C-alpha positions in Angstrom: 0.8 16.4 -40.1 3.2 13.9 -38.7 6.0 14.2 -36.3 8.5 11.3 -36.5 10.4 10.3 -33.5 13.4 8.0 -33.0 12.0 5.4 -30.7 14.3 2.4 -30.8 15.8 1.4 -27.4 19.3 2.5 -26.8 20.0 -0.8 -25.1 19.0 -2.8 -28.2 21.1 -0.5 -30.4 24.2 -0.8 -28.4 24.0 -4.6 -28.3 23.4 -4.8 -32.1 26.5 -2.6 -32.6 28.8 -5.0 -30.9 31.1 -7.2 -33.1 29.8 -10.2 -31.2 27.4 -10.8 -28.3 25.8 -14.2 -27.4 22.4 -12.4 -27.0 22.4 -11.3 -30.7 21.0 -14.7 -31.7 18.4 -14.9 -28.9 15.6 -12.8 -30.5 15.1 -11.1 -33.9 15.5 -7.5 -32.9 18.9 -8.1 -31.2 20.5 -9.2 -34.5 23.9 -7.7 -35.2 24.0 -4.7 -37.5 26.1 -5.3 -40.6 28.2 -2.3 -41.5 27.1 -0.7 -44.8 23.5 -1.8 -44.6 20.4 0.1 -43.6 19.6 0.1 -39.9 16.0 -0.8 -39.2 14.2 0.9 -36.4 10.7 2.1 -35.6 9.4 5.7 -35.6 6.2 7.2 -34.3 3.9 10.0 -35.4 1.6 12.5 -33.7 -2.0 11.5 -34.2 -4.0 14.7 -34.8 -7.5 13.2 -35.1 -8.7 9.7 -35.1 -11.6 7.5 -34.2 -9.3 4.6 -33.3 -8.7 4.1 -29.6 -6.0 1.5 -30.0 -2.9 3.7 -30.3 0.0 2.7 -28.0 1.1 4.9 -25.1 4.8 4.0 -25.8 7.1 1.1 -25.3 9.0 2.8 -22.5 5.7 3.1 -20.5 4.9 -0.6 -21.1 8.4 -1.6 -20.1 8.2 0.4 -16.8 4.7 -1.0 -16.1 5.3 -4.7 -16.7 8.8 -4.7 -15.2 7.6 -3.2 -12.0 4.2 -4.8 -11.5 4.6 -8.2 -13.2 8.3 -9.0 -12.3 8.8 -7.1 -9.1 5.3 -7.9 -7.7 5.2 -4.9 -5.3 3.4 -4.7 -2.0 2.3 -1.4 -0.6 4.8 0.1 1.7 7.8 -1.7 0.3 11.1 0.1 -0.3 11.9 0.7 -4.0 15.2 1.8 -5.6 15.4 2.9 -9.2 18.7 3.6 -11.1 18.8 6.0 -14.1 15.7 7.4 -12.5 15.4 10.4 -14.8 15.4 8.3 -17.9 12.3 7.4 -20.0 11.7 4.2 -18.1 13.1 4.9 -14.7 11.1 8.1 -14.3 7.9 6.1 -14.9 8.8 3.2 -12.7 9.3 5.6 -9.8 5.9 7.2 -10.4 4.1 3.9 -10.7 5.7 2.8 -7.4 4.7 6.0 -5.6 1.1 5.8 -7.0 1.0 2.2 -5.7 2.0 3.3 -2.2 5.7 2.4 -2.0 8.7 4.4 -0.6 10.8 5.4 -3.7 14.4 6.6 -4.0 16.1 7.2 -7.4 19.7 7.8 -8.3 20.8 10.1 -11.1 23.9 11.9 -12.4 23.3 15.6 -11.5 21.8 17.8 -8.8 19.2 19.3 -11.1 18.0 15.8 -11.8 17.8 15.1 -8.1 15.6 18.2 -7.7 13.5 17.1 -10.7 12.7 13.7 -9.2 11.8 15.1 -5.8 10.0 18.3 -6.9 8.4 17.3 -10.2 7.9 13.5 -10.0 7.2 13.0 -6.3 10.1 10.6 -5.4 10.6 10.4 -1.7 14.3 11.0 -2.1 17.1 10.9 -4.7 20.9 11.2 -4.8 23.6 12.0 -7.3 25.7 8.9 -7.6 28.7 10.9 -9.0 29.0 12.6 -5.6 29.1 9.4 -3.7 32.3 7.4 -3.1 30.9 4.3 -1.5 27.6 3.3 -3.1 26.8 0.6 -0.5 27.0 3.0 2.4 25.0 5.5 0.4 22.2 3.0 0.0 22.3 2.2 3.7 21.8 5.9 4.3 18.6 6.1 2.2 17.3 2.6 3.0 17.9 2.1 6.7 15.5 -0.8 6.6 16.8 -2.3 3.4 15.7 -2.5 -0.2 12.8 -4.7 -1.2 12.7 -3.9 -5.0 15.4 -2.7 -7.3 14.6 -1.7 -10.9 18.0 -1.9 -12.5 18.9 0.2 -15.6 22.7 0.4 -15.0 24.2 -2.9 -13.7 27.8 -2.6 -12.6 28.9 -1.5 -9.1 25.4 -0.1 -8.3 23.9 -3.6 -8.7 26.6 -5.0 -6.4 25.8 -2.3 -3.8 22.1 -3.1 -4.0 22.6 -6.8 -3.3 24.5 -5.8 -0.2 21.5 -3.8 1.0 18.7 -5.9 -0.2 16.1 -7.5 2.2 15.3 -11.2 2.3 13.2 -12.2 -0.7 14.1 -9.0 -2.5 13.4 -8.7 -6.3 15.5 -7.2 -9.0 14.2 -6.4 -12.5 17.1 -6.1 -14.8 16.0 -3.7 -17.6 19.4 -2.3 -18.7 23.1 -2.2 -18.0 24.3 1.2 -19.1 27.4 1.2 -17.0 28.7 -1.9 -18.9 27.8 -1.0 -22.5 31.0 0.9 -23.3 33.4 -0.5 -20.7 33.0 -4.3 -20.0 35.4 -3.9 -17.1 32.5 -2.4 -15.2 30.4 -5.5 -15.2 28.9 -6.5 -11.9 30.5 -9.1 -9.8 27.7 -10.3 -7.5 28.0 -11.7 -4.0 26.2 -14.9 -4.7 26.2 -16.0 -1.1 24.1 -12.9 -0.4 21.8 -13.8 -3.3 21.4 -17.4 -2.0 20.8 -16.7 1.7 18.6 -13.7 1.1 16.7 -15.7 -1.5 16.9 -12.7 -3.9 15.2 -13.0 -7.3 17.1 -11.4 -10.2 15.4 -11.5 -13.6 16.1 -9.9 -16.9 13.2 -9.3 -19.2 12.1 -8.1 -22.7 8.9 -6.2 -23.0 7.5 -8.1 -26.0 7.4 -11.3 -23.9 4.9 -9.7 -21.5 3.0 -7.4 -23.8 0.3 -9.8 -24.9 -0.9 -10.7 -21.4 -0.6 -7.3 -19.8 -1.1 -4.7 -22.4 -4.8 -4.1 -21.6 -4.2 -3.5 -17.9 -1.3 -1.2 -18.8 -3.4 0.9 -21.1 -6.3 1.2 -18.7 -4.2 2.2 -15.6 -1.8 4.4 -17.5 -4.6 6.2 -19.4 -6.4 6.9 -16.1 -3.2 8.2 -14.5 -2.5 10.5 -17.5 -6.1 11.7 -17.6 -6.0 12.7 -13.9 -2.5 14.2 -14.1 -1.1 11.8 -11.6 1.5 10.5 -14.0 4.0 12.9 -15.6 5.5 12.1 -19.0 8.8 13.8 -19.7 10.4 14.2 -23.2 13.8 15.6 -24.2 13.5 16.7 -27.8 16.3 17.4 -30.3 15.5 19.0 -33.6 16.5 17.7 -37.1 18.3 14.6 -38.4 21.7 16.3 -37.9 21.1 16.1 -34.1 20.9 12.3 -34.1 24.6 11.7 -33.3 24.7 14.2 -30.4 21.3 13.0 -29.1 22.6 9.4 -29.1 25.9 10.3 -27.3 23.8 12.4 -24.8 22.1 9.2 -23.6 25.4 7.9 -22.3 26.6 11.1 -20.7 23.3 11.6 -18.9 22.3 14.8 -20.5 18.7 13.9 -21.1 15.8 14.1 -18.8 13.0 11.7 -19.8 12.5 10.1 -23.2 15.1 11.2 -25.7 13.4 12.0 -29.0 14.7 13.3 -32.3 12.0 15.3 -34.1 12.7 15.1 -37.8 9.7 17.0 -39.2 8.4 20.3 -38.0 4.7 20.5 -37.3 2.7 22.7 -39.6 0.6 25.5 -38.1 
């Protein structure tokens, strides 16, 4: 019995669908998709029984883990902000940060997601960015002492607002830029004077670059958290191959909570 899931990153797919991007030549899995040809992408199955203990917990989990711990280098008690915090990666980053002992705030696109972060995932606070006019003043309200770490999944105006509110020696892990994928006019325009004088570190990353050195620690820590119930994994499942287009579009209108999965094959009883 195997349950296949669509597991290719939406970020990678959008970049590959562009007619041209300078980053398409940087690494093999960012290569431009040629119209009329098959689109490659991984799938995963449900392991019913096995004696092999080396199955991966998921690329989203690894991305959240290495991006937060290895790039952001958190210290207990620091103030952490996560955008797209109900997504497959953001929801895990926030939980890792809370388990580590940080103050965590997430931004999302609806009030039910705000409630989900606070009531189900244990975020200290959350807000609906669609209800806020001035993002910079909103962040000052939630981070009166400034932001130490920002895990960025959206780019754009939110990144600009974070830089305004970031503490000296703040760290930004750039995982995604959803606000810019469809409308390039929404690209961030950073106040570089702030970046310089606050000595802010801004780093983009790709998970495969960090996997070799940190995979074992990720597996050990995450397995323990899952075993004790301290880490919650959320999946948003659509059924059937015909649901793929709506599932894909749903990623960009914010309808999903957690990892968006397309289940192609029904499980047998």
